[in-house]
N, C-alpha and C positions, 0 to 999 in steps of 0.2 A: 540251694535254689538258685533258680537264675535271676537274671535281673529283671526280667519280664514280672515274675513271679513277686519278686520285692517290692515291684512299682505298685501291682494289683495289691498286694496286701496293705501298702501303704495307702491306697484308697480306700479301702475297703474297712482300715481301721478308722479314718475320720470321717466317713459320711455316714448318715444315720439313716439310712433307707437303703433300699435294695438298688442293685446298680446292674443292668442287662448287660450282657454279653456284648451286644453292640455297642454301647455307651462306651466299654472298656476298651473294645478296639478303635473306637473312632480317636479316644482320648490316648491311647498309648501307641497309635499309629501301628497296629497290628492286626491281622487278620482273626476273625471270628475262632477259626479252628485253634490258632494259638493260644489264643485266652482260654478257652474251654480247656486246652491241656495244660495250661499254667495252673489254672484253678482248680485241677485234679490233683497237680501235685502240692499245691497248698493245702487239699484237702488231706491228702495222703500224710503230710509233715504235721499236721496240727490232729491226728489221730494217732499217729505210728511215732512220730519221731518226737521232738522235744516236749516235755509236760508244757499243756497250753490251757488257759482256762474257756478257749473259744473254739469254735466249729465254724466251718463255713458251709453254709446251706443255701439253697435257691428257695425263693421266697417272692411271692408279689411280680413274677416275671424276672426278677433280676436276685443278684449274689448279695450277700450280705453276711458279717459277723454274728455270731449269737453268741451268749455263754453259753457254757455245758450244762446241761440239765441237771449234772449231780451238784451245781453251784447255787441251784435256784432258789433256796433259803436265804443264803448268804445273800446274794444279789438282791432279793426281794425285801430283805430285812433293811439292806442299805438304803435303798430306793424308797423307802416306805416310812422310815423313822418319822414318827409324829403326823403322819399324814394318810389320808385314806383316799385311794385313786380310783377305788370299788367302783363299778358302774350298778346301778340299781335294780332290782329284779324288774320292774318295769321297763329300763333301759336294755335289759339283756333280751327280754321276751321281743319288742320292738326291733333289737337288731337282728334277732332270729328271724322274724317274719320278713324283713327285709334282705335278710342273705337266702333265704329260701324261695321267696317270691316275688323278686326283683326282676324288671322294673316296678315297682310298687307305688302308687297315690298314696298321700295321706290319708285319705278317706278310706281307701281299701284296709290301710294298716288298721285303722280305728276299728273298721268294720268285724277285722279276725279279731282283734284283741278285745272288743267290747267296749273299749272305753276312748276318752278324748286322747289323742296321743303328740298333741302339739307342742307341749314343753319339753316332753321326751326326743322327737324328732329334732328340735332346736338343740338339744343338749348333744346328742348324736354327731349333727352338723359341725356344732361347736369343736368337738374332739376329733374330728376328722374320720370317722369311722364308717359314715356316708356321706354320700354327695348327691347331688341332683343330676339327673340323667340329662344326656344331649334332649334338648328342647323339642319336643313333639308339638302337634294339634293336643288340645286338651290340658287337662292340671298338671304340676310338676311330680313328676314320677323320681323315686331316690333308686339308687343301687349302693352297694357296699364300695369303698375304696381300696386303694392300694395299704392305706393305713391298716384295714380292717385285717387282708390279707397277711401283712405283718405282722400283726399282732397275734394272730393266729398260728402264725408259723406255717402257712400252706402257700403253696404257688398257684392255685387258682380254686375257684369255686367248687370244681368236681371233686375236691378233696376233702368236702365236708361230710360229715355223715349223714347218713340216710334217716331222715326224719321219722318215716313210717313207724318204726319200733317203739318210739316214746310217745305215739300219739294213743288215747284213750281205744278201746277196742273195740267200740260202737261207731268208731268215724272209719268209712271206707278209704282205702288208700289212694283212691283217685279223686275224693273230695278235698285231699290236702289243700289246706288254705284257700278252699272256694268259698265262694258267699253266694247267698241267692239272688243278689243284684249285681247287675255289671257296673263296674264304677271305672 
């Protein structure tokens, strides 16, 4: 491994969130192309070289270490001993509405779900899974955050699965998340 790859590996090991190629390039005084090549070398090293519990993936616009999927049960058991960190069904449904309909107001989320969502929205905000969209005229709108992308292990919302196959058959695809009133 080159000195650049070991320096990148050191950063990715201690940082708890995705780091962009440009951030790494600035911090390490290298050009983005050198960073990309070094990350490719790290990915090869972690997949074909020494036995490692980690892999490097692009997520939420940056690079991050993830534990290998074959170690999921071990890591899950370690992290959740005696605690439950799962989201409720209401929180998951609300998070799905935000992910697929964003930017979306609290009133629109409530209209889509058919229930009051104030408490659930507070929970999702507190956990950092959603954030307020940049202020525009009208009510506050919500969008998913980098924490959401990272938790999902995806780089962008384009990687979310299509929702239409999971909707009831009597819901036209073009009506997905549409309500009768404009909120």
